[in-house]
N, CA and C of each residue as an Amber inpcrd file, in Angstrom:
protein
   240
-243.4010000 136.5070000  -5.4340000-242.8400000 136.8510000  -4.1010000
-241.9210000 138.3960000  -4.5420000-242.3650000 139.2330000  -3.7540000
-241.2880000 140.5440000  -3.9690000-239.8370000 140.2770000  -2.8360000
-238.9210000 141.2710000  -3.4110000-237.8260000 141.2410000  -2.5860000
-238.0290000 141.6910000  -1.7250000-237.3500000 141.6660000  -0.4330000
-237.3600000 142.3330000   0.6490000-236.3080000 143.6460000   0.5480000
-236.8040000 144.6660000   1.2870000-236.0520000 146.1580000   0.8450000
-235.0160000 145.8400000   2.4090000-233.4490000 146.5430000   2.2460000
-232.9690000 146.3260000   3.5230000-231.9030000 146.0000000   2.9960000
-231.0290000 145.4560000   3.6380000-229.0580000 144.7050000   3.5570000
-228.9850000 144.3290000   2.0260000-230.0140000 143.6690000   1.7080000
-230.0160000 142.7560000   0.8910000-230.1810000 143.4690000  -0.3510000
-230.4690000 144.5400000  -1.2530000-230.5910000 145.4150000  -1.7870000
-229.3580000 146.1880000  -2.2550000-228.7060000 146.3190000  -1.0010000
-227.2220000 147.3850000  -1.6260000-226.1760000 146.3530000  -1.8410000
-225.5790000 147.0170000  -3.0800000-224.5380000 146.3160000  -3.4820000
-223.3700000 146.2730000  -2.6100000-222.7360000 145.5890000  -2.5540000
-221.4400000 145.0660000  -1.6660000-220.5890000 146.1870000  -1.8130000
-219.7810000 146.7350000  -0.9510000-218.5860000 147.8190000  -1.1050000
-217.4870000 146.6960000  -0.9080000-216.5370000 147.4390000  -2.0970000
-214.9350000 146.9550000  -1.5780000-214.2500000 147.2770000  -0.9850000
-213.6060000 146.7460000  -0.1140000-212.9540000 147.1510000   0.9250000
-211.5580000 147.2230000   0.5050000-210.7430000 148.0250000   0.0310000
-209.6350000 147.9420000  -0.5050000-208.4030000 148.3190000   0.3860000
-208.4740000 148.8750000   1.4390000-207.5310000 149.0900000   2.8820000
-207.6670000 147.8120000   3.7220000-206.5200000 147.7470000   4.1520000
-206.1460000 146.8630000   5.0950000-206.2420000 147.1120000   6.5380000
-207.0330000 146.4800000   7.2400000-206.6590000 147.0220000   8.5130000
-205.4840000 147.8020000   9.5600000-203.9980000 147.3740000   8.4200000
-203.1530000 148.1400000   9.2400000-202.9070000 149.4760000   8.7690000
-203.0660000 149.4200000   7.8550000-203.1770000 151.0890000   6.9690000
-204.0720000 151.6740000   7.5730000-205.3690000 151.2760000   8.1940000
-206.1250000 152.4880000   8.5660000-205.8000000 152.6020000  10.0020000
-205.3260000 151.1890000  10.5920000-204.3340000 152.1400000  12.1020000
-203.4950000 152.8520000  11.8950000-202.9090000 152.6830000  11.1030000
-201.6850000 153.9990000  11.0040000-202.0800000 155.3760000  10.7100000
-203.3930000 155.1770000   9.8670000-203.9500000 156.5030000   9.5420000
-204.5010000 157.4000000  10.9570000-205.1950000 156.3480000  11.5600000
-205.8240000 156.5560000  12.7890000-204.4260000 157.2710000  13.8560000
-203.3120000 156.6140000  13.6880000-202.5700000 157.0380000  14.7330000
-202.0290000 158.3450000  14.5220000-201.3720000 158.2860000  12.9250000
-201.3150000 160.0470000  12.4950000-202.6160000 160.9930000  12.8540000
-203.2690000 160.2970000  12.9600000-204.5350000 161.6750000  13.0130000
-204.3860000 161.9880000  14.4040000-204.3940000 161.1520000  15.2190000
-204.3550000 161.1330000  16.5340000-202.9700000 162.2250000  17.2100000
-201.7090000 161.9700000  16.2030000-200.8190000 162.7910000  16.3980000
-201.1580000 164.1100000  16.3780000-201.5050000 164.3740000  14.8650000
-201.8130000 165.5930000  14.8200000-202.8010000 166.4220000  15.5440000
-203.7110000 165.6780000  16.0740000-204.5480000 166.4490000  17.1840000
-203.9010000 166.6870000  18.6230000-203.0250000 165.9540000  19.0140000
-202.6270000 165.8320000  19.6490000-201.4530000 167.4470000  19.8730000
-200.8470000 167.3600000  18.9400000-199.8570000 168.5490000  18.4070000
-200.6630000 169.9030000  18.7870000-201.9340000 169.7650000  17.8900000
-203.0150000 170.9810000  17.8390000-203.1070000 171.3110000  19.7150000
-203.5760000 169.8450000  20.1590000-204.1380000 170.3290000  21.5940000
-203.1790000 171.4010000  22.4900000-201.7420000 170.5710000  22.0070000
-200.6590000 171.4230000  22.5720000-200.6360000 172.4330000  22.7290000
-200.5150000 172.5750000  21.0880000-200.3330000 174.5440000  20.6940000
-201.5020000 175.0870000  21.8380000-202.8570000 174.7270000  21.5130000
-203.6120000 175.5790000  22.0420000-203.5560000 175.5680000  23.5550000
-202.9020000 174.4050000  24.4140000-203.1310000 174.7410000  25.5910000
-201.6900000 175.9690000  26.0380000-200.9690000 175.8610000  24.8310000
-199.7320000 176.8880000  25.2460000-200.1270000 178.0860000  25.0410000
-201.1220000 178.3840000  23.9150000-201.8450000 179.6460000  23.5950000
-202.5890000 180.2150000  25.0930000-203.2720000 179.0430000  25.4520000
-204.0800000 179.5880000  26.7710000-203.1060000 179.9450000  27.7770000
-201.8330000 179.5840000  28.1320000-201.3120000 179.5130000  29.3060000
-200.7690000 181.2920000  28.8920000-200.3670000 181.2230000  27.7310000
-199.5280000 182.4610000  27.2340000-201.0400000 183.7100000  27.8530000
-202.0320000 183.3550000  27.2290000-202.9590000 184.5690000  27.5610000
-203.1740000 184.5890000  29.2960000-203.0230000 183.4780000  29.7510000
-203.4250000 183.8600000  31.1650000-202.3980000 184.5650000  31.7880000
-200.8660000 184.3330000  31.3370000-200.0940000 185.1250000  31.8020000
-199.8960000 186.5800000  31.4220000-200.4430000 186.7870000  30.0960000
-200.7220000 188.4400000  29.7850000-202.5080000 188.9080000  30.7550000
-202.8490000 187.8000000  30.9990000-203.9230000 188.4820000  31.7950000
-204.0820000 188.6170000  33.1800000-202.8320000 188.1320000  33.9450000
-202.0870000 188.2130000  34.9380000-201.1790000 189.8380000  35.0220000
-200.2550000 190.0310000  34.2640000-199.5110000 191.1440000  34.1380000
-200.6650000 192.3870000  33.9650000-202.1160000 192.1380000  33.3100000
-202.5910000 193.3470000  33.1840000-203.2920000 194.1100000  34.2790000
-203.4810000 192.3570000  35.0820000-204.4510000 192.9760000  36.4570000
-203.6720000 193.5190000  37.4420000-202.2730000 192.9770000  37.3690000
-201.1050000 193.5200000  38.4660000-201.0840000 194.7600000  37.6940000
-201.2970000 195.0450000  36.8850000-200.8340000 196.8850000  36.3050000
-201.9890000 197.2080000  36.9940000-203.3050000 196.7300000  36.7940000
-204.8100000 197.8190000  36.9860000-204.5290000 197.9570000  38.5600000
-204.0210000 197.1620000  39.3620000-203.9140000 197.1800000  40.4380000
-203.4830000 198.2210000  41.0330000-201.8390000 198.2880000  40.2530000
-200.9990000 199.2660000  40.9850000-201.4150000 200.7100000  40.5540000
-202.1280000 200.9910000  39.3410000-203.0150000 202.2570000  38.8520000
-203.6480000 202.4590000  40.0790000-204.3480000 201.6630000  40.4020000
-205.6250000 201.5920000  41.1270000-205.4350000 202.2890000  42.5750000
-204.0700000 201.3690000  42.6640000-203.8300000 201.6690000  44.4610000
-203.0890000 203.4740000  44.2900000-202.4430000 203.4140000  43.3960000
-201.7780000 205.1570000  43.0320000-202.8330000 206.3300000  43.1080000
-203.8280000 205.8720000  42.6550000-205.0040000 206.7910000  42.3490000
-205.9100000 207.2270000  44.2890000-205.8830000 205.7300000  44.2780000
-206.3150000 205.9240000  45.7000000-205.7030000 206.3870000  46.7380000
-204.3220000 206.4590000  46.1330000-203.1210000 206.9590000  47.3870000
-203.1100000 208.2490000  47.2420000-203.5850000 209.0500000  45.8060000
-203.5430000 210.7140000  45.6690000-204.6560000 211.3830000  46.2200000
-205.5560000 210.8000000  46.6340000-207.0130000 211.1390000  47.0040000
-207.8700000 210.8760000  46.3350000-207.9170000 210.2490000  45.4330000
-209.3220000 210.3110000  44.6970000-210.1830000 209.2000000  45.1490000
-211.4200000 209.6640000  45.0750000-212.2940000 208.3520000  45.3830000
-212.7170000 207.5880000  44.3050000-213.4180000 206.3060000  45.0680000
-213.7670000 205.0730000  44.1320000-214.7770000 205.7110000  42.9830000
-215.6310000 206.6130000  43.3820000-216.4920000 207.2220000  42.3340000
-215.8950000 207.7950000  41.1380000-214.5850000 208.6660000  41.7480000
-214.3160000 209.5800000  40.2610000-213.2170000 208.5470000  39.7850000
-212.8990000 207.5030000  40.5080000-211.7720000 206.0390000  39.5300000
-213.2520000 205.5720000  38.5170000-214.1820000 205.1240000  38.8860000
-215.1870000 204.7440000  37.8180000-215.8240000 205.7140000  36.9020000
-216.0380000 206.7380000  37.2510000-216.1650000 208.2390000  36.3550000
-215.0840000 207.5100000  34.8680000-213.8040000 208.0530000  35.5690000
-212.5900000 208.0810000  34.5000000-212.5630000 206.5730000  33.4740000
-212.9660000 205.4950000  34.2330000-213.0240000 204.2250000  33.5330000
-213.9230000 204.4310000  32.3530000-215.3060000 205.0070000  32.9980000
-216.3070000 204.9520000  31.7790000-215.5940000 206.0880000  30.4470000
């Protein structure tokens, strides 16, 4: 009778690490990912603040140009 294929034919793997060391490794990985997430969130907040500043600056320039008598079409042409 031929041997069945599947799990019975595979060699058994040696588990050299115990569960405690695996848990420690996973906790270290989680900690490093959490610090990476925090740094990414900080970068996003900085970029948001930069965009808000630029938006405020652009609005001020637009108001200045409109107050000087320039039409919206002329302002759009300058932006191109």
